[in-house]
N, C-alpha and C positions, 0 to 999 in steps of 0.2 A: 093594790099591793104596796108594801112599804120596804124601802131600802135604806140602810144606814151607811153613810159614806164617811170613811175616815181619811185622814191626811188630805182633806179637801183644801186646795190652795185658793185663797181669796182672789188673787190677782189674775189667774188664768183659767181656773177650772169652775169656779162657783157659777158664773153666768152660763156656762155650757151645761152644767148639771141641771140648773133650773130650766133651761130651754128644753133639753131632751126629757127631763122628768115630766114636764107638762105635756110634751108631744106623745109620750108613751103611757101617760096616765099613771105615773109612779109617784107615790108620796115619798118625799125624801127627808131624812134627818142628816144634816151636814155637820161634820165635826172636823176642825182644823188639826186636831192632834192625832197621833198614831194610836191604834187600838191597844188598850191595856186592860188590866183587871178592873180598874176604877171606872173607865168610861164604857165598859161593855154593857152597862145597864141601858145605854142609849139605844142598843139594838133590840131591846125588848119589844116584841111585836113585829120584828122584821125577820122574814125568812132569809134575807140576803144581806151580806155586808160587802162593801166595796173598798179595797185597800190599795196601797202601792207596795213599796219594798220593805215594809215593816216585818220583823220576825214574827211568825205565828207558830210557836212550838205547841206540843201536845197540851200543856197546862193551860195555855190561853185559849186554844180551840175548845177545850172542855168547858171553859167558862162561857164561851159564846154558844156552844151547843145547849147549855143549860138555860140560855135565854131564848131558845127556840130557833136559832140560826141553823139553816141546813145547806146554805150555799155561800161560798167564799170566792169572790172574784178579785183578781189583782189587775191593776191598770198597767201591766207590764207584759213583755213576752215571757221572761223567765219567771219561774215559780218556785225556785229552790229555797226561798225564804219561808215557804209554807211546808209544814210536816204533812205531806199529802197522805202518807200511810196512816197517820193518826186520824186525819180528817175522815178517811174512808171508814175506819173502824168506828168512828162516832156517827156514821151515817150522813156525813157532809160531802157535798160535791164541791170540787175545786175547779175554777176556770181562770183563764187568762184573757188578755185583750191585745193580741198582736197588732202592731202598727206596720205601716209600709216600710220596706227595707231601704228606701232611698236616703232618708235622713242619716241613718247610721253609716251607710256606705259613703255618702258625701263626707262625713266627718272623718271616717277612716282614711280616705284618700288625702284629706287635708293633713291629718297627723303624719301620714307617710311622707308627704312633701316637706312638712315642717321638720321632721326628724332628719331626713337626708340632707336638708339644707341648713341645719343647725339654727333654726329660727329662734328658739328660746334664747340662745346666747346673743344672737343679733339684736333682738328686742331689748334684752337687758342692757347691752352696751349703748343702744341708742338713747335709753332713758337717762344715762349719765354722760351723754355726748362723747362717748368713746367710739370713734369711727375707724378704728384700725381693722386690719384684715386677718392678722395672725390668729389661727385657731378656729376660723369660721368658714373655711373652704368646704364647699358642699360636693355632693355627687349628683349625677343625673340618672333619672329612672331608666332611660334607654340602655344604660350600661349594667343594670341590675337584674337579678332574678327575685321576683316577689312570690313568696309562698303563702297561700291562703289555706288555713286549717278550718274546715267546716264549710260545706258548700250548700247550705240551706239558702233561704231567700236572700239574706244579707250577704253571705259569702259570694253567691253568684252575682249579685249586683256590684260588689267590689271588683270582681274579676272583669265584669263587663266594662266598668268605668276605667279600669286600668288599661284596657285594650288600646286606647288611643295614645298611650305614653311610650309605646315601643319597647317595653320591658318584657323579659321572658316571664311567663306566668305558670306556676305549678300549683297543684292542689292536693289536699288530703281529706278524705272523709271515709267513714265506714261504709257509706252507701254512695256509690258514684252516680253522678248526674249526666244523662245524655246531653243535656243542654250545655254543660261545661265542656265536655269532650268535643262536641260539635263546633264550639267556639275556638278551638285550637289550643285548649289548655290540657296539659298532661297531668293525670293523677300519678302520684308517687307514694311510696310508703314513708313512714316517719323517719326512717334512717336516711333515706335520700333527701327528705325535706331538710333535716338538720344539716346535711352535708352541702346542699346546693344553694339554699336560699340566702340572699343578702338581707332581705327583709321578710319577717314572718308576722302575719296578721291573724289574730284569733277570732273565730266567729262560730263558736259552738256553745251549747248549753253546758252547765256544770253538772257533772254526775260523779258518783263514787268512783267510777272507772277512770275518769280523766282528771281527777283532782291532782294538782301539781304535775300535770303532764310535762310542763317545762320546769325541770328541776336541775340539780347539779349534773346529773348524768347526761341529760339531753343537751344542756348548754355546752358541755365539754365537747360534744360532737359537732357543734355548729361552727360555721365559718368565723374566723377572727374578724371582729368588727361588726358582727350581725346586729341588725336593728329589729326590735320587737315592739309590735303594736297590739294593744289589747283593748277592744271595745266590747268585749263579751262578758266575762265574769272574772273577778279577781283571783278566785281559787284555782284557776287554771295554771297559775304561775306560783312557784315557790318563791316568796318574796326574798327570803334570806339568800337563796341561790342567785336570784336576779341581782341583788345588791353586790354580792361577791363577784359576779360576772362583770358588772359595771366597774367596780373598783380595780379589777385586774386588767381591764381593757379588752377582755374577750367580747363583751357586749359594747358595741359602739354607740348605742343610743336606744332610748325607749320612749314610747308615748302610751300613757296609761289613762284611760277614761274610767277604769275600774281598778280597785285594789282589794286586797284581803282585809277583812275586819272593818268594812265600811258601814255596816248597818248601824243606824243611830247617829252617824256622823254626817253624811251628806244630806243636803237640803235643809240644814239648820245653820243658824248664825253662831259660829264658835270663835269669833275673832278675839274675844277676851278670855277664852278658855285655854287651859293646858290640856292638850289632847292625849288620850291614852292610846296612841298609835305611833310608836317610835319609828317604825319602818317607813311610814308615810312621810315623816319629817326628813328622814335620811334621803328618800327618793326625791323629794322636792328640792333638796339642796344640791343635787347633781346638775351641772350645767348642760348635760346632754340628755336629760330626762324631763319630759313634759307630762304633767299630771293635771287632769281636769276631773271635775266632780260628777262622774256618771251622768253625763248630759248629752251624749252623742244622739240619743233618741229625740231630744227636746226641740221640736219644731211645731209650728202652728198646726200642720196637718196631723201630726202625732197626737197632740193634746186633744184635738176634737175627736179623732178616731177612738182613742182609748176610753174617753168619757162616754161617747155614744154606744160603743160595742159592749162595754162593761154593763151598762144598763139594759141593753138589748138582751144580753145573756141572762140577766136576772129575770126579765120578762118571759123569755123562752122557758126558763126553768120553772117559774110559777105556773105557766100554762101547759107544762108537760110536753113542750115541743122539742124537736131535735135541735141540739145546741152545738154549733160548730166550735165554740170556745171551751167546751168542757175538757178537762184534763183526764185522759183515760188511764 
């Protein structure tokens, strides 16, 4: 069988693709660029294509379907960048490649600690040898209530990691987990979440129902000085409402590994470019907002897992075997 891999990174993925391609008996076509109408011809003869977070709208899926592609796998947990409905109508199967939860959970706890201790400002001052204390007094986790929204694998791991810090932990999810309640964490509704949490951390997929779940109305109900952490999806937060909340002082700090309108921006070198994302520039300018480029997932274990499992999914599809990564 043959698989065409897009967005293949030379420095960390290529060697792994060659390794697992050989082990699984898969012929590979490796392309460093994102899939588009021009390079779709590389997929001719491939039933499967392997991508990351590039947008796959109906129009592009139609082009790949015309090349004979019947399976699209993304080396990510989320798949909101793929028009799954259109893919199904075209007879294409969509799959993802979930990685372990520990990397993102570790990163989340790091961002929580950095935010409550004002680490961005501390580092900025140290770079210019400003060793004053005014404006960088932090808070301690033991005195705070941390709310986790979304108690899937990553959310549960964050709650577990926080258990050693002595903070009160509360959670929200449409589907409550016995593992969470047995660990001493209370589930609350969103009204209570907004009212009680000093720190709110997001760990849920982006859907039509939760788009901009944190907006002007929700922020108004939150504690003064609330801190918001997002390592999930940018669209969960209304960026304009977030900016207004920071400017007014309602929001005391934020740490964002994801932002709205990041497609085509992250993972590329734009240091000489004028970016078409004014909101990102505003967020980066705040002294109490840390922005990283969608990399909470990025660990050695994650990279190997998604390369291996994305190819395994392709093999299972070609062989008609049960595929645990298929998006239903």
